[in-house]
ZADO-519489 format. One line per 2 residues: number of its first residue (from 1); for each residue x negated, y negated, z of N, C-alpha, C. Coordinates in steps of 0.2 Angstrom, whole numbers. Atoms other than C-alpha are relative to their C-alpha. Layout:
// ZADO-519489
NUM) X Y Z X Y Z X Y Z; ... $
END
This chain:
// ZADO-519489
1) -5 -2 -4 231 -467 134 -1 6 5; 1 -5 -5 231 -457 150 5 6 -1 $
3) -4 -6 1 238 -439 151 7 -1 3; -6 1 -3 252 -446 161 5 -2 -5 $
5) -5 2 6 260 -453 145 3 7 -3; -3 -6 2 262 -435 140 6 2 4 $
7) -5 -2 -4 273 -433 154 6 -5 1; -5 6 0 284 -448 150 7 3 1 $
9) -7 -3 -1 300 -437 148 0 4 6; 0 -4 -6 294 -425 161 1 -3 7 $
11) 0 3 -7 292 -437 175 7 -2 2; -7 2 -2 310 -442 174 4 7 1 $
13) -4 -7 -1 315 -423 174 -3 4 5; 3 -4 -5 304 -417 188 5 1 5 $
15) -5 -2 -6 318 -419 200 5 5 -2; -5 -6 2 328 -406 190 -4 6 0 $
17) 4 -6 0 314 -394 192 -7 -1 2; 7 0 -2 295 -392 193 -4 -3 -6 $
19) 5 3 4 282 -403 185 -6 4 -2; 6 -4 2 269 -394 175 -7 -3 2 $
21) 6 3 -2 251 -397 181 -4 -1 -6; 4 2 6 243 -405 166 -6 -4 2 $
23) 6 3 -1 226 -411 166 -1 -6 -4; 1 6 4 217 -426 158 -1 2 -7 $
25) 0 -2 6 222 -421 141 -4 -4 -5; 4 4 5 214 -436 132 -7 2 0 $
27) 7 -1 0 197 -430 137 -1 7 -4; 2 -6 3 199 -413 128 -2 -1 -7 $
29) 2 1 7 191 -410 111 6 0 -5; -6 1 4 209 -407 104 3 -6 0 $
31) -3 6 -1 215 -423 110 -4 -5 -4; 4 4 4 200 -432 102 1 1 -7 $
33) -1 -2 7 203 -423 86 6 -3 -3; -7 2 2 221 -429 85 -1 -7 -3 $
35) 1 7 3 214 -447 82 -1 0 -7; 2 -1 8 208 -441 65 6 3 -4 $
37) -5 -4 4 224 -432 61 7 -5 -1; -6 4 1 238 -445 64 -1 -7 -1 $
39) 1 7 1 240 -463 59 -1 -4 6; 1 4 -5 235 -477 70 6 -1 5 $
41) -6 1 -4 247 -478 85 -1 -5 6; 0 5 -5 251 -491 98 -1 4 7 $
43) 1 -3 -7 243 -486 115 2 -4 5; -3 4 -6 253 -490 130 -1 4 6 $
45) 1 -3 -7 249 -486 148 7 0 3; -7 -1 -3 265 -479 156 -1 2 7 $
47) 0 -2 -7 267 -479 175 4 6 1; -4 -6 -2 274 -463 183 6 -3 2 $
49) -7 2 -2 292 -463 186 3 5 5; -3 -4 -6 300 -457 202 7 0 0 $
51) -7 0 0 317 -451 201 4 0 6; -3 -1 -6 330 -453 214 3 6 2 $
53) -4 -6 -1 337 -436 212 -5 5 3; 4 -5 -3 330 -423 224 2 7 -2 $
55) -1 -7 2 328 -405 219 -5 4 3; 5 -5 -3 317 -390 222 -6 -3 2 $
57) 7 4 -2 301 -401 221 0 -6 -4; 1 6 4 297 -418 215 -7 -2 0 $
59) 6 3 0 279 -420 218 -5 5 -5; 4 -4 4 267 -414 204 -6 3 4 $
61) 6 -3 -4 253 -402 210 -7 -4 -1; 7 2 1 235 -407 212 -3 4 -5 $
63) 3 -4 5 223 -402 199 -5 5 4; 5 -4 -2 211 -387 201 -6 -4 3 $
65) 6 3 -4 196 -391 213 -5 -2 -5; 6 3 4 183 -402 204 -5 -3 5 $
67) 5 3 -4 168 -411 210 2 -6 5; -1 6 -4 168 -423 225 -7 -2 2 $
69) 7 3 -1 154 -434 231 -3 3 7; 3 -3 -6 152 -424 247 -2 7 -1 $
71) 2 -7 1 142 -408 247 2 4 6; -2 -5 -5 148 -393 257 -6 2 5 $
73) 5 -3 -4 139 -387 272 -1 7 -1; 1 -8 0 131 -370 273 -1 2 7 $
75) 1 -2 -7 134 -367 291 0 7 1; 0 -8 -2 131 -350 300 7 2 0 $
77) -7 -3 0 146 -339 296 2 4 6; -2 -4 -6 156 -332 310 0 7 -1 $
79) -1 -7 0 156 -314 314 7 2 2; -7 -3 -2 172 -304 315 0 7 2 $
81) 0 -6 -2 167 -289 323 -4 5 -5; 3 -5 5 163 -274 311 1 -3 -7 $
83) -2 3 7 170 -284 296 -5 -6 -1; 4 6 2 157 -296 288 4 -4 -5 $
85) -4 5 4 167 -310 281 -4 -2 -6; 4 2 6 153 -316 270 0 5 -6 $
87) 1 -5 5 151 -300 261 6 1 -4; -6 -1 3 169 -300 256 2 -6 -5 $
89) -1 6 4 168 -317 247 -5 1 -6; 4 -1 6 161 -315 229 1 -6 -5 $
91) 1 5 5 156 -326 215 3 3 -7; -3 -3 7 166 -324 198 -4 -5 -5 $
93) 2 4 6 157 -329 182 4 2 -6; -5 -2 5 169 -330 168 -2 -4 -7 $
95) 1 2 7 167 -332 149 7 -1 -3; -7 1 2 183 -340 142 0 -2 -8 $
97) -2 2 7 190 -342 124 7 -3 0; -7 3 -1 204 -354 126 3 -2 -7 $
99) -4 1 7 217 -358 112 -3 -7 -3; 1 6 4 213 -371 98 6 -2 -3 $
101) -7 2 3 230 -379 95 0 -3 -6; 0 3 6 224 -388 80 -2 5 -5 $
103) 1 -6 4 218 -371 73 2 6 3; -3 -5 -5 230 -359 81 -2 7 -3 $
105) 2 -6 2 223 -345 70 -7 2 3; 7 -1 -3 206 -347 80 0 -1 7 $
107) 1 2 -7 200 -348 97 -6 -4 1; 6 5 -1 188 -361 105 -6 4 1 $
109) 6 -3 -1 170 -358 106 -1 3 8; 1 -2 -7 165 -348 122 -2 -5 4 $
111) 3 5 -6 163 -358 138 0 4 6; 1 -4 -7 157 -353 155 3 -4 5 $
113) -3 3 -6 166 -356 171 -2 5 6; 1 -4 -6 163 -350 189 5 -1 5 $
115) -5 1 -5 174 -348 204 -1 5 6; 1 -4 -6 176 -338 220 6 5 0 $
117) -5 -5 -1 186 -323 225 -1 4 7; 1 -3 -6 189 -312 240 2 7 0 $
119) -1 -7 0 189 -293 242 6 2 5; -6 -2 -4 206 -286 248 0 7 2 $
121) -1 -8 -1 210 -269 256 2 3 -6; -2 -3 6 211 -257 242 -5 -1 -5 $
123) 6 2 4 196 -265 233 1 -5 -6; -2 6 5 205 -278 222 -3 -6 2 $
125) 3 7 -1 198 -296 221 5 -5 -1; -5 5 1 210 -310 224 -4 -7 -2 $
127) 3 6 2 206 -326 215 6 -5 -3; -5 5 3 215 -341 206 1 2 -7 $
129) -1 -2 7 223 -338 189 -4 -5 -4; 3 5 4 215 -354 183 -8 2 -1 $
131) 7 -2 1 198 -346 186 -1 5 -5; 0 -6 5 201 -331 175 4 -1 -6 $
133) -4 0 6 213 -338 162 -4 0 -6; 4 -1 7 208 -334 144 -7 3 1 $
135) 6 -3 -1 194 -324 150 -2 6 -5; 2 -6 4 185 -313 138 -5 4 3 $
137) 5 -4 -4 172 -308 151 1 -2 7; 0 1 -7 173 -307 170 -6 4 3 $
139) 6 -3 -4 157 -304 180 1 -2 7; -1 1 -8 157 -302 199 -7 1 3 $
141) 7 -1 -4 141 -306 209 2 0 7; -1 -1 -8 141 -299 227 -5 -4 3 $
143) 5 4 -4 133 -309 241 -6 4 1; 6 -4 -2 121 -295 245 -4 1 -6 $
145) 4 -1 5 114 -296 228 1 6 -5; -1 -6 5 111 -283 214 3 -3 -7 $
147) -2 2 7 117 -284 196 7 -3 0; -6 2 0 132 -293 191 5 5 -3 $
149) -4 -6 1 147 -281 190 6 -2 -5; -5 2 5 159 -281 175 7 2 4 $
151) -7 0 -3 178 -283 180 5 -2 -5; -6 1 4 195 -285 172 5 -3 4 $
153) -6 3 -3 210 -295 176 6 5 0; -5 -5 0 224 -284 182 7 -3 2 $
155) -6 3 -2 237 -296 188 -1 -8 -1; 1 7 2 240 -314 182 6 -4 1 $
157) -6 4 -1 252 -327 188 -2 -8 0; 3 7 0 247 -345 182 5 -4 3 $
159) -5 4 -3 263 -352 189 -2 -2 7; 2 1 -7 258 -349 207 -8 0 1 $
161) 7 0 0 239 -349 202 -3 5 4; 3 -5 -3 235 -332 208 -2 6 -5 $
163) 2 -5 4 226 -317 200 -3 5 4; 4 -6 -3 219 -300 204 -5 3 -5 $
165) 5 -2 4 203 -294 197 -3 7 3; 2 -6 -2 197 -276 198 -7 2 -4 $
167) 6 -2 3 179 -270 195 1 6 -4; 1 -6 5 175 -257 181 -2 6 4 $
169) 3 -5 -5 166 -248 195 2 -1 7; -2 2 -7 176 -249 211 -5 2 5 $
171) 4 -3 -5 163 -239 220 -5 -5 3; 4 5 -1 152 -254 220 2 -4 7 $
173) -2 4 -6 162 -262 234 4 5 5; -4 -5 -4 169 -246 242 -2 0 8 $
175) 2 1 -7 159 -250 258 4 -6 3; -4 6 -2 170 -266 260 7 2 2 $
177) -7 -2 -2 186 -263 270 5 -5 -3; -5 5 2 194 -279 264 2 -5 6 $
179) -2 5 -6 199 -295 274 7 1 1; -7 0 -2 215 -295 283 4 -7 -1 $
181) -4 6 0 229 -308 281 3 -2 7; -3 3 -6 235 -319 295 8 2 0 $
183) -7 -3 -1 253 -315 301 5 -6 -2; -5 6 1 261 -333 299 -4 -6 -3 $
185) 3 6 2 259 -350 292 -4 -3 6; 3 3 -5 246 -360 301 4 -6 3 $
187) -3 6 -3 250 -375 312 -5 -6 -1; 4 6 1 245 -393 309 -5 -1 5 $
189) 5 1 -4 228 -396 317 -4 6 2; 4 -6 0 223 -378 316 -7 -1 -3 $
191) 7 0 3 204 -376 313 0 6 -5; 1 -5 5 200 -367 297 -7 0 -3 $
193) 6 0 3 184 -361 288 1 2 -7; -1 -2 7 183 -361 269 -6 3 -3 $
195) 5 -4 3 172 -349 260 0 0 -8; 0 0 7 166 -350 242 -7 -1 -3 $
197) 6 1 4 153 -353 229 1 -7 -4; 0 7 4 154 -372 224 -6 -1 -3 $
199) 6 3 3 142 -381 213 -4 -3 5; 4 3 -5 127 -388 222 -5 5 3 $
201) 5 -5 -3 118 -371 226 3 7 -2; -1 -7 2 118 -352 223 3 4 6 $
203) -2 -4 -5 122 -345 240 7 -2 3; -6 1 -2 138 -344 249 1 -6 4 $
205) -1 6 -4 145 -360 256 6 0 5; -6 0 -5 156 -362 272 1 -7 2 $
207) -2 6 -2 165 -378 276 5 1 5; -5 -1 -5 175 -381 291 5 -7 0 $
209) -5 5 0 191 -392 293 6 2 4; -6 -1 -4 208 -393 300 6 0 -5 $
211) -6 0 4 226 -390 293 3 -7 1; -3 7 -1 233 -408 290 7 0 -2 $
213) -7 0 3 250 -404 281 2 6 -3; -3 -6 3 261 -390 276 7 -2 -3 $
215) -6 2 4 275 -393 263 2 5 -5; -3 -3 6 286 -385 250 0 -4 -6 $
217) 1 4 6 281 -392 233 -1 4 -6; 1 -3 7 278 -389 215 -7 3 0 $
219) 6 -3 2 264 -378 209 -1 -2 -8; 1 2 7 262 -376 190 6 3 -4 $
221) -6 -3 4 275 -373 176 7 -1 4; -6 0 -3 291 -368 184 0 3 7 $
223) 0 -3 -7 285 -362 201 0 -5 5; 0 5 -6 287 -370 218 -2 5 6 $
225) 1 -4 -6 281 -364 235 -3 -4 5; 3 3 -6 272 -368 251 -7 -2 -2 $
227) 7 2 1 256 -378 250 -3 -2 7; 3 2 -7 244 -381 265 -6 -4 -2 $
229) 5 5 1 233 -396 265 -5 0 5; 6 0 -5 216 -396 273 -5 -5 -1 $
231) 5 5 1 202 -408 276 -7 2 -1; 7 -2 2 188 -397 272 -3 -2 -6 $
233) 3 2 6 176 -402 259 0 5 -6; -1 -5 6 180 -393 242 -3 -3 -6 $
235) 4 2 6 170 -394 226 2 5 -5; -1 -5 5 171 -386 209 -4 7 1 $
237) 3 -7 -1 168 -367 211 3 3 7; -4 -3 -6 178 -366 228 6 3 -2 $
239) -6 -3 2 193 -361 218 0 7 1; 0 -7 -1 198 -344 223 -3 3 7 $
241) 3 -2 -7 189 -344 240 5 0 5; -4 0 -6 197 -339 256 -1 -5 5 $
243) 1 4 -7 201 -350 271 2 5 5; -1 -4 -5 200 -341 287 2 -3 7 $
245) -1 2 -7 207 -343 305 0 6 4; 1 -6 -4 201 -331 318 -1 6 -4 $
247) 2 -6 4 194 -320 305 5 3 -5; -5 -2 5 209 -318 295 2 -5 -5 $
249) -1 4 6 214 -325 278 7 -4 2; -6 3 -1 227 -339 280 2 -4 -7 $
251) -2 3 6 226 -346 262 -6 1 -5; 5 0 5 216 -347 246 0 -7 -3 $
253) 2 7 3 208 -363 239 3 0 -7; -2 1 7 216 -369 223 0 -7 -3 $
255) 1 6 3 215 -387 221 -2 -6 5; 2 5 -4 210 -404 227 3 -7 -3 $
257) -2 7 3 214 -423 224 -6 -3 -2; 5 3 3 202 -431 213 -2 -7 4 $
259) 1 7 -2 204 -449 220 -1 0 8; 1 0 -7 202 -444 238 -5 5 3 $
261) 5 -4 -3 189 -437 249 3 5 5; -2 -5 -5 191 -421 259 8 1 1 $
263) -7 -2 0 209 -417 254 0 5 -5; -1 -6 4 211 -400 247 6 4 2 $
265) -6 -4 -1 225 -387 246 -1 7 -1; 1 -7 -1 227 -369 250 7 3 -2 $
267) -6 -4 1 240 -356 243 0 4 7; -1 -3 -6 246 -349 260 1 8 -1 $
269) -1 -7 1 247 -331 264 7 2 -2; -7 -2 2 266 -331 262 1 0 -7 $
271) 0 0 7 264 -335 244 -4 6 -3; 4 -5 2 250 -323 242 3 7 0 $
273) -3 -7 -1 259 -308 249 6 1 -5; -5 -1 5 274 -312 238 -3 2 -7 $
275) 3 -1 6 263 -312 223 -3 8 0; 2 -7 0 255 -295 228 5 5 0 $
277) -6 -4 0 272 -288 231 3 0 -7; -2 0 6 277 -294 214 -4 4 -5 $
279) 4 -3 5 262 -287 205 -1 7 1; 0 -7 -2 264 -270 213 2 5 -6 $
281) -3 -4 6 274 -264 197 -4 -2 -6; 4 2 6 261 -271 185 4 -5 -4 $
283) -3 5 4 273 -285 180 2 -5 4; -2 6 -4 275 -302 186 6 -3 -1 $
285) -7 3 1 293 -308 188 0 -7 2; 0 7 -3 290 -324 199 6 0 5 $
287) -4 0 -6 300 -329 214 7 -4 -3; -7 4 2 319 -335 211 0 -7 3 $
289) -1 7 -2 323 -353 212 7 -3 -2; -6 3 2 338 -364 211 -2 -6 -4 $
291) 3 5 4 336 -375 196 5 -7 -1; -4 6 0 350 -388 199 -3 -6 4 $
293) 2 6 -3 347 -406 204 5 -2 5; -3 3 -6 352 -414 220 -2 -7 2 $
295) 2 6 -2 353 -431 227 1 -1 8; 0 0 -7 350 -436 245 7 -4 2 $
297) -7 3 -2 366 -441 255 -1 -5 6; 1 6 -5 359 -456 265 3 -6 -1 $
299) -4 6 1 368 -470 256 7 0 2; -7 1 -3 383 -476 265 6 0 -5 $
301) -5 1 5 393 -480 250 1 7 -4; -1 -7 3 389 -463 242 3 5 4 $
303) -3 -4 -4 394 -454 257 8 -1 1; -7 2 0 411 -463 257 3 2 -6 $
305) -2 -2 6 413 -459 239 2 7 0; -2 -8 0 412 -440 242 4 2 6 $
307) -4 -1 -6 422 -442 258 -4 5 5; 4 -4 -5 408 -435 269 0 -2 7 $
309) 0 2 -7 411 -435 287 -7 -2 3; 6 2 -3 398 -443 298 -4 5 3 $
311) 4 -5 -3 393 -427 306 -2 6 -4; 2 -5 5 391 -417 290 -6 -3 -4 $
313) 6 2 3 374 -418 282 -1 5 -6; 2 -4 5 367 -411 266 -2 -4 -6 $
315) 2 3 6 362 -415 248 6 1 -5; -6 0 5 374 -419 233 -2 2 -6 $
317) 2 -3 6 374 -409 218 2 -4 -6; -1 5 6 372 -419 202 -2 3 -7 $
319) 2 -3 6 362 -410 188 3 7 -1; -3 -7 1 372 -396 181 -4 3 -6 $
321) 4 -3 5 359 -385 172 4 6 -3; -4 -6 2 372 -371 170 7 -3 -3 $
323) -6 3 3 387 -375 158 6 4 0; -5 -4 0 398 -361 162 6 -3 4 $
325) -6 3 -3 416 -366 167 0 2 7; -1 -3 -7 415 -354 182 -6 -1 4 $
327) 6 1 -5 399 -360 189 2 -2 7; -2 1 -7 400 -360 208 0 -8 2 $
329) 1 7 -2 394 -378 210 3 -5 -5; -3 5 4 404 -393 204 -3 -7 2 $
331) 2 6 -1 399 -411 202 2 -3 7; -2 3 -6 399 -421 219 1 5 6 $
333) 1 -5 -5 398 -405 229 -6 -2 5; 6 2 -5 388 -408 245 -2 7 3 $
335) 3 -6 -2 377 -393 249 -2 -1 7; 2 1 -7 376 -392 268 -4 5 3 $
337) 4 -6 -2 368 -375 271 -3 4 -5; 2 -5 4 357 -363 263 -1 6 4 $
339) 0 -6 -5 361 -346 271 3 -3 6; -2 2 -6 363 -350 289 -4 -7 2 $
341) 5 6 -1 350 -365 288 4 -7 -2; -3 7 1 357 -383 290 -4 -4 -4 $
343) 4 4 4 351 -395 277 2 -7 2; -2 7 -2 349 -413 282 1 -5 -6 $
345) -2 5 5 353 -429 272 -6 -1 -5; 6 1 5 335 -429 264 -2 7 -3 $
347) 1 -6 3 336 -411 259 -5 5 3; 5 -4 -4 325 -403 273 4 4 4 $
349) -2 -5 -5 328 -388 284 -5 1 5; 5 -1 -5 320 -383 300 -3 7 -1 $
351) 3 -6 1 308 -369 297 -3 3 7; 2 -2 -7 301 -368 315 0 -7 4 $
353) -1 6 -4 301 -380 329 -5 -6 -2; 4 5 2 286 -390 322 -1 -1 -7 $
355) 1 0 7 289 -388 304 7 -1 -4; -6 1 4 303 -395 292 -3 0 -8 $
357) 2 0 7 302 -391 273 7 -1 -4; -6 1 4 314 -394 258 4 7 0 $
359) -5 -6 -1 329 -382 258 -2 5 -4; 2 -5 5 322 -373 243 -4 5 2 $
361) 4 -5 -3 310 -365 254 3 7 1; -4 -6 -2 323 -352 259 3 4 -5 $
363) -4 -3 6 330 -348 242 -3 7 -2; 3 -7 1 317 -334 238 1 5 5 $
365) -1 -4 -6 320 -327 255 7 3 0; -7 -1 -1 339 -327 254 3 3 -6 $
367) -3 -2 6 341 -323 236 1 8 0; -1 -7 1 349 -306 233 4 1 -7 $
369) -3 -1 7 353 -299 215 2 -6 -4; 0 6 5 350 -316 207 5 -5 3 $
371) -4 5 -3 361 -326 219 -2 -2 7; 1 2 -7 359 -336 235 6 -3 3 $
373) -6 2 -4 372 -340 248 -1 -8 2; 0 7 -2 376 -359 250 7 -2 3 $
375) -6 3 -2 389 -368 260 1 -7 -3; -1 6 4 397 -383 251 6 -3 3 $
377) -6 4 -2 408 -397 257 3 -3 -6; -3 2 6 421 -400 244 8 -1 2 $
379) -7 2 -2 438 -409 245 2 1 7; -2 1 -7 437 -411 263 -1 6 4 $
381) 1 -6 -4 432 -393 268 -6 3 -2; 6 -3 2 417 -382 269 2 7 -3 $
383) -1 -6 4 417 -367 257 -6 4 -1; 6 -4 2 405 -353 254 0 2 -7 $
385) 1 -2 7 398 -350 237 -7 4 -1; 7 -3 1 384 -340 229 -2 -3 -7 $
387) 2 3 6 374 -349 216 -6 4 -3; 5 -5 3 363 -340 203 -7 -3 0 $
389) 7 2 0 344 -341 204 -4 4 -5; 5 -4 5 330 -336 192 -7 -3 1 $
391) 7 1 -1 311 -336 192 -2 -7 -4; 1 5 4 311 -349 178 5 -2 -4 $
393) -5 2 5 321 -359 166 -2 2 -7; 0 -1 7 324 -355 148 -1 -6 -4 $
395) 0 7 3 317 -371 141 -2 1 -8; 1 -1 7 316 -374 122 -8 -1 -1 $
397) 7 1 0 298 -380 125 -3 4 6; 2 -5 -5 291 -365 134 -8 0 2 $
399) 7 0 -2 274 -361 142 -3 6 -2; 4 -6 2 261 -349 136 -2 5 5 $
401) 2 -4 -6 256 -343 153 -6 5 -2; 6 -5 1 239 -336 147 0 3 -7 $
403) 0 -3 7 244 -331 130 -2 -5 -5; 2 5 6 238 -338 113 6 -2 -4 $
405) -5 2 4 249 -348 102 2 4 -6; -3 -3 6 260 -341 88 -1 -4 -6 $
407) 1 4 6 257 -347 70 1 5 -6; 1 -3 7 259 -342 52 -2 -5 -5 $
409) 3 4 6 251 -349 36 4 2 -6; -4 -1 6 262 -351 21 -3 -5 -5 $
411) 3 4 5 252 -358 6 -5 -5 4; 5 5 -4 243 -374 13 3 -2 6 $
413) -4 2 -6 255 -376 28 -1 5 5; 0 -4 -6 252 -369 45 6 -2 5 $
415) -5 1 -4 267 -368 56 -1 3 7; 1 -2 -7 268 -366 75 6 -2 4 $
417) -5 3 -4 281 -368 89 -3 -4 6; 2 5 -5 279 -382 102 0 4 7 $
419) 0 -2 -6 273 -377 119 -3 -5 5; 3 5 -5 268 -386 135 -7 -1 -1 $
421) 7 1 0 250 -382 133 -2 -3 -6; 2 3 6 250 -388 115 1 -8 1 $
423) -1 7 -1 257 -405 121 -6 -3 5; 5 2 -5 244 -406 135 -7 -1 -4 $
425) 6 0 4 230 -402 122 0 -6 -5; 0 6 5 236 -416 110 -1 -6 3 $
427) 1 6 -3 236 -429 123 5 -5 -1; -4 6 0 244 -446 124 1 -2 -8 $
429) 0 2 6 240 -450 106 4 4 -5; -4 -4 3 248 -435 99 7 -1 1 $
431) -7 1 -2 264 -437 109 2 -7 -2; -2 6 2 264 -455 105 2 0 -8 $
433) -2 -1 7 264 -451 86 7 4 -1; -7 -3 1 279 -439 89 5 -5 2 $
435) -5 5 -1 288 -453 97 1 -5 -6; -1 4 6 285 -464 82 4 3 -6 $
437) -4 -3 5 292 -451 70 7 3 3; -7 -2 -4 307 -448 83 0 7 0 $
439) 0 -7 0 302 -430 85 5 2 5; -5 -3 -5 315 -419 94 -4 2 6 $
441) 4 -2 -5 300 -414 105 1 -5 6; -1 5 -5 302 -430 115 7 0 3 $
443) -7 0 -3 321 -430 118 1 7 3; -2 -7 -3 321 -411 122 -6 2 4 $
445) 6 -2 -4 305 -411 133 2 5 5; -1 -5 -5 314 -402 147 7 3 -1 $
447) -7 -3 2 330 -396 138 0 8 1; -1 -7 1 336 -378 140 2 2 -7 $
449) -2 -2 6 338 -368 125 8 0 -2; -7 0 2 355 -370 116 2 7 -2 $
451) -2 -7 1 355 -352 110 -7 4 1; 5 -5 -1 344 -337 113 -6 -1 -5 $
453) 6 0 4 326 -339 106 -1 -6 -3; 1 6 3 328 -357 101 -7 -3 1 $
455) 6 4 -1 311 -366 98 0 -6 -5; 1 6 4 305 -382 90 -6 2 -4 $
457) 5 -2 4 294 -378 75 -3 -6 -4; 4 6 3 281 -390 68 -5 2 -4 $
459) 6 -1 4 267 -392 56 -6 0 5; 4 0 -6 253 -387 67 -6 -5 -1 $
461) 6 4 2 239 -397 58 0 -2 -7; 0 2 7 234 -405 42 1 6 -5 $
463) 0 -5 5 238 -395 26 -7 1 -3; 6 -2 3 224 -386 18 0 -3 -7 $
465) 1 3 7 217 -394 2 3 5 -5; -3 -4 5 228 -388 -13 3 -5 -5 $
467) -4 5 5 235 -396 -29 7 -1 2; -8 0 -1 253 -392 -22 1 -6 5 $
469) -2 6 -5 251 -406 -8 -2 -7 -3; 1 7 3 247 -420 -20 5 -5 1 $
471) -5 6 -1 255 -436 -15 3 0 7; -2 0 -7 260 -430 3 -4 -3 5 $
473) 5 4 -5 254 -440 18 -4 5 4; 4 -5 -4 248 -424 26 -2 -2 7 $
475) 0 1 -7 251 -429 44 3 6 3; -3 -6 -3 254 -415 56 5 -2 5 $
477) -5 1 -6 267 -412 70 7 -1 -2; -7 1 2 282 -415 59 4 6 2 $
479) -5 -6 -2 297 -404 66 4 2 -6; -4 -3 6 305 -392 53 7 1 2 $
481) -7 0 -1 324 -394 53 3 6 -4; -4 -5 4 329 -383 39 -5 2 -6 $
483) 4 -2 6 322 -373 24 6 2 -5; -5 -1 5 333 -374 8 7 0 3 $
485) -6 2 -3 347 -380 18 2 5 6; -1 -4 -6 346 -366 32 -3 -3 6 $
487) 3 2 -6 343 -372 49 -5 5 3; 6 -5 -3 327 -365 57 2 0 8 $
489) -1 -1 -7 330 -357 74 -6 0 4; 6 -1 -4 313 -353 79 -6 2 -5 $
491) 5 -2 5 296 -348 71 1 6 -3; -1 -7 3 300 -330 68 5 -1 -6 $
493) -5 1 5 316 -336 59 -2 -3 -6; 3 4 6 306 -348 48 -4 5 -4 $
495) 4 -5 4 294 -334 43 5 5 -4; -5 -5 3 309 -322 39 3 -4 -6 $
497) -3 4 5 317 -336 29 -4 -1 -6; 5 1 5 301 -339 19 -1 7 -4 $
499) 1 -6 3 298 -321 16 5 3 -4; -5 -3 4 315 -317 10 2 -5 -6 $
501) -2 5 5 316 -333 -1 -1 2 -7; 1 -2 7 319 -330 -20 1 -6 -4 $
503) -2 6 4 323 -348 -25 -6 -2 -4; 6 2 3 312 -357 -37 -4 -5 4 $
505) 3 5 -4 308 -371 -25 1 2 8; -1 0 -7 305 -371 -6 0 -7 3 $
507) -1 6 -2 312 -386 2 0 -1 8; 0 1 -7 307 -391 20 3 -7 2 $
509) -3 6 -2 318 -404 28 -2 -1 7; 2 1 -7 312 -412 44 6 -1 5 $
511) -5 2 -5 322 -414 60 -2 -7 3; 3 7 -3 312 -431 63 -1 -4 -6 $
513) 1 5 6 306 -445 52 -6 1 -4; 5 -2 5 292 -436 44 3 2 -6 $
515) -2 -1 6 293 -433 26 2 7 -2; -1 -7 2 301 -418 18 -5 3 -5 $
517) 5 -3 4 290 -406 8 4 5 -5; -3 -4 5 295 -397 -8 -6 3 -4 $
519) 5 -4 3 284 -383 -16 4 4 -5; -2 -6 5 286 -371 -31 -1 6 4 $
521) 1 -6 -4 289 -355 -22 -6 5 -3; 5 -5 3 278 -344 -34 -7 -3 1 $
523) 6 3 -1 264 -357 -33 -3 0 7; 3 0 -7 263 -358 -14 -1 7 2 $
525) 1 -6 -3 265 -340 -11 -7 3 -3; 6 -3 3 251 -336 -24 -6 -4 4 $
527) 6 3 -3 240 -349 -15 -2 2 7; 2 -2 -7 241 -341 2 -6 4 1 $
529) 5 -5 -1 229 -327 0 -7 -4 -2; 6 3 2 216 -338 -9 -2 -6 6 $
531) 2 5 -5 217 -352 5 -2 4 6; 2 -4 -6 215 -339 19 -7 2 -2 $
533) 7 -2 1 199 -333 10 -5 -6 0; 5 6 0 192 -350 7 -1 -3 7 $
535) 1 2 -7 195 -355 25 -3 4 5; 3 -5 -4 188 -339 32 5 2 6 $
537) -5 -2 -5 205 -335 41 1 7 -1; -1 -7 1 207 -317 44 7 2 -1 $
539) -7 -2 0 226 -316 47 4 -6 -2; -5 5 2 240 -325 39 4 -2 6 $
541) -5 1 -5 250 -324 55 -3 3 7; 2 -3 -7 248 -321 74 3 7 1 $
543) -2 -7 -1 250 -303 80 8 1 0; -8 -1 0 269 -305 84 4 -2 -6 $
545) -4 2 6 273 -311 67 -2 4 -6; 3 -4 6 262 -300 55 5 5 -3 $
547) -5 -5 3 276 -287 53 5 -4 -5; -5 4 5 287 -301 44 -3 1 -7 $
549) 3 0 7 274 -302 30 -3 6 -2; 2 -7 2 269 -284 30 5 5 -2 $
551) -6 -4 2 286 -277 27 1 1 -7 $
END
């Protein structure tokens, strides 16, 4: 089963937000291991589902740049006066320790990756977040040669796929003034030069192309922004390299389309500058967005139903993400303007004479104090409202964003909370098994939390060998609904319930069709330490949960 199956619920919910950029999960070692952990499942190829509801973005992002069949050229790099562009483009050599979701107490074996980066004024190096995610070591190789230089990640935004790296010894690049940014979005058919260190050679590669498309679309997780499409040849290793026009940065390479030749994507300067401004206080907040769903107002019957005059255009509010009675938008409202900008019946606004984008483009620019001004057609008249916006949704299945998964071990059982990255790693077979047992993970794939801190807690992997599990089927991923009759709110709550328990038996009731588990409390608690020792596990719990068991 392809990784698209993992997105079965997400595909229909993309219209209410942003689709996460998940890769080919079935090819991961974790996904392969899942085959050995769950019973035989029916494998079904599921086509992608396109929802009629228009929202912030509906198109999933392309994947990080991988190999294509076309090798990049190594053309002579242009001179930009006193600034040597080529010397500002560096190669990043990264050692990664990614999570092991079937063994959440451990990290995967070290793996090597490489990418590109560009030196900015002030000495920091801009690159992609996916280049340095889960990095245990970052080395920087300058074009002029010399030793590889140690560096660390100082700002990281996986949602918009940007990161900043700083050398341990900034003096090594003190002679580089940094490349300047262009002042505005490029124009379609503008010529660009893309710099980087893709596979196929060791020296700097430069490829030329043109801007072929500019649009507002989804990035990763809950982020959306402007994306620039170019026809320059991009390969694995180009990620993080700059694209220049007239000697100035107009974007940063971050992805390509696997099934097509010479279609690559840039993160434009507009998004980069917003990231740099966000990172200035050493904390990434993200850009505000409107999380409600909207439907196009093209259908004649639909327009008549909402009593929309022929000369009024906009999009129709449908998905109510906010449940407060005083929420400013009401079902069947027609949003006609975002700020002063008129919205057409397909949800687009004019950005400039030659460019139209989805109306959500203006939301980060117009938002003030968590609200954005909208004009709404309601009951035959136009009214002004202020809709709440936020950088991301508070989903019950959250995103790790570069962190490691939480877990704790109680006797032979390992518990964890479900995250998007976990589902990606499990692949189609793991999610198919969750469907078979009617896991709440499937039904609540894109649900908001019903109460603060709510999580779906599951058995992370097969239980460790121990006499107490005799007769149990020992399949993983069953969702824990309650312990001794008390509903489980989240992973920390479960840990606290077990740590406080004084009953003779511990009874785990599932919230799906997996089997309940009953243990003698004294037996399972006594087994924990010996199991940790036998399995070579250092800690009973992840750092955020150790205080529960150490009190």
